[in-house]
C-alpha positions in Angstrom: 29.0 -52.7 27.8 26.1 -50.2 27.8 24.9 -49.4 24.2 22.6 -46.5 23.6 20.9 -46.5 20.1 19.4 -43.2 19.0 16.8 -43.6 16.3 16.5 -41.5 13.1 13.7 -39.0 13.1 11.2 -38.0 10.4 8.6 -35.2 10.3 6.2 -33.8 7.7 5.0 -30.2 7.3 1.9 -29.6 5.2 1.4 -25.9 4.5 0.5 -23.1 2.1 2.2 -19.7 1.7 1.8 -16.2 0.4 4.1 -15.5 -2.6 6.8 -17.8 -1.3 7.9 -20.1 1.5 11.3 -19.7 3.2 12.8 -22.8 4.8 16.1 -21.7 6.2 18.1 -20.2 3.4 15.9 -22.0 0.7 13.1 -20.1 -0.9 10.2 -22.1 -2.6 8.0 -20.3 -5.1 6.0 -23.3 -6.5 3.9 -26.0 -4.8 5.4 -29.4 -4.4 6.9 -32.0 -2.0 10.4 -31.2 -0.8 12.6 -33.4 1.4 15.6 -32.3 3.5 17.9 -34.5 5.6 19.8 -33.1 8.5 22.1 -34.6 11.1 20.7 -34.6 14.6 22.7 -33.7 17.7 23.3 -37.5 18.1 24.7 -37.8 14.7 21.6 -39.5 13.3 19.6 -38.7 10.2 16.7 -36.3 10.7 14.4 -36.1 7.7 11.9 -33.3 7.1 9.3 -33.5 4.3 7.5 -30.3 3.2 4.2 -30.6 1.4 3.7 -27.2 -0.1 0.1 -27.4 -1.1 -0.2 -24.0 -2.7 1.3 -20.6 -3.2 -1.1 -17.7 -3.1 -0.4 -14.5 -5.0 -2.1 -11.1 -4.5 -2.2 -9.0 -7.6 -1.5 -5.5 -6.3 -1.7 -3.6 -9.6 -4.2 -0.7 -10.0 -5.7 1.0 -13.0 -6.1 4.8 -12.8 -8.6 6.7 -14.9 -8.5 10.3 -13.7 -9.7 10.1 -10.0 -11.1 6.6 -10.4 -8.8 3.9 -9.1 -9.5 0.2 -9.6 -7.6 -2.8 -8.2 -7.0 -5.6 -10.6 -7.4 -8.3 -8.0 -11.0 -9.5 -7.9 -13.0 -11.4 -5.2 -10.8 -10.0 -2.4 -11.0 -7.7 0.6 -10.0 -4.1 0.0 -9.1 -1.0 2.1 -8.1 2.2 0.3 -5.6 4.4 2.1 -4.3 8.0 1.9 -0.6 7.9 1.2 -0.4 11.7 1.7 -1.6 11.2 5.2 0.7 8.4 6.5 -1.4 5.6 4.8 -4.4 6.6 6.9 -7.4 4.3 6.3 -10.2 6.0 4.3 -13.5 5.3 6.0 -16.0 3.3 3.9 -13.5 2.8 1.0 -13.6 -1.0 1.0 -14.7 -1.7 -2.6 -12.5 -2.9 -5.6 -12.7 0.7 -7.0 -12.3 4.0 -5.3 -13.2 7.5 -6.6 -11.0 10.1 -5.0 -12.8 13.3 -3.8 -9.6 15.3 -3.3 -6.2 15.7 -4.9 -3.7 13.5 -3.2 -1.9 10.1 -3.3 -3.8 6.8 -2.7 -3.2 3.1 -2.5 -5.1 -0.1 -1.7 -4.5 -2.8 0.8 -5.7 -6.2 -0.6 -6.7 -9.2 1.5 -7.1 -12.7 -0.2 -6.6 -16.3 1.0 -5.0 -15.1 4.2 -2.5 -13.0 2.3 -2.1 -9.2 2.5 -0.4 -6.9 0.0 -0.4 -3.1 -0.6 -0.3 -1.4 -4.0 1.9 1.4 -5.1 0.6 4.9 -4.4 -1.3 6.7 -7.3 -1.4 10.5 -7.5 -4.7 12.2 -8.3 -4.3 15.8 -9.5 -7.4 16.5 -11.7 -10.1 17.2 -9.1 -11.6 20.7 -9.4 -9.1 21.7 -12.0 -10.2 23.7 -15.0 -7.4 23.6 -17.6 -8.8 26.3 -19.9 -6.3 29.2 -20.1 -9.0 31.8 -20.6 -12.4 31.7 -18.9 -14.2 33.9 -16.4 -11.9 36.7 -17.8 -8.8 35.2 -16.1 -5.6 34.3 -17.9 -2.3 32.9 -16.6 0.7 33.5 -18.9 3.1 32.2 -19.6 2.2 28.6 -18.7 4.4 26.5 -18.5 6.9 29.0 -17.0 10.4 28.9 -15.6 10.2 31.2 -12.5 7.4 33.8 -12.8 3.9 33.9 -14.4 1.2 36.6 -14.4 -2.5 36.3 -13.5 -4.5 38.8 -15.4 -8.2 39.6 -14.5 -10.8 41.3 -16.7 -11.0 44.1 -14.1 -9.5 45.3 -10.9 -10.1 42.9 -8.0 -11.2 43.5 -4.4 -9.8 41.2 -1.7 -9.3 38.3 -4.1 -7.4 35.4 -2.6 -4.9 33.3 -4.7 -3.9 30.0 -3.1 -1.1 27.8 -4.6 -1.0 24.1 -3.8 1.1 21.2 -4.8 -0.2 17.9 -6.2 -0.7 16.6 -2.7 -2.9 19.5 -1.8 -0.3 21.2 0.4 -0.7 25.0 0.4 2.7 26.5 -0.5 1.7 30.1 -1.1 -1.3 32.4 -0.5 -1.7 35.9 -1.7 -4.4 38.6 -1.8 -4.8 41.2 -4.5 -6.8 44.3 -5.3 -5.3 44.8 -8.7 -6.0 43.7 -12.3 -2.7 41.8 -12.5 -0.6 39.7 -10.1 2.8 38.2 -10.7 3.5 34.8 -9.1 7.2 34.3 -8.3 7.9 30.6 -7.9 11.6 30.6 -8.5 12.2 29.0 -5.1 10.0 26.0 -5.7 10.7 22.6 -7.3 9.8 22.0 -10.9 6.4 20.3 -11.4 2.7 20.7 -11.5 0.9 23.2 -9.2 -2.6 24.4 -8.8 -4.0 27.9 -8.5 -7.3 28.5 -6.6 -8.7 32.0 -7.1 -11.5 33.1 -4.8 -13.1 36.5 -5.2 -14.9 38.6 -2.5 -18.2 37.0 -3.6 -16.7 33.5 -2.9 -16.7 32.6 -6.6 -13.9 30.1 -7.2 -11.7 29.5 -10.3 -9.1 26.7 -10.4 -6.1 26.5 -12.7 -3.3 24.1 -13.3 0.2 25.6 -13.8 3.5 24.0 -14.8 6.8 25.2 -13.4 9.7 24.1 -15.7 
């Protein structure tokens, strides 16, 4: 009689994880020691012990104050990105805070303890925007409006350019006028906030925020 004895096997895994540890269908979210017993191909016990030393969490929340964005996570690595441009990396934007220089949508990639997480995108719309309804002799009424609004100048214009952009900075309409009034027809556009950039023949620029309801 030939007898073959297969021994039981034991193994230990010591590790840390980001946010959680997946072991097969089981998800661990807190540090600790966990033991699992399986049946080997020979029908013997196979015991696996997991020493989960720590679970690292990255705080990906951001505070926005106008065009100033600040990550809540401290003592980490940071890389701010432009969500409006396919999450393109912003050169030199590697501090905990980032001051946007153009209207658009921004997020931060955070690195800490070998873990990486990305914040939500935050929209900046207030750069270069004068919200006064009457300055430099220019009024836009009504504002908010449902389909059309009228720009009125203090005098007839000469080759004055009106450029309409959305909150991401995309130009959706551009017009030129030589008159004292110009009606903007935006009945074909989605409701929301838009920006009017008015440039006269002397390159003087006036910015306005308009709301399409």
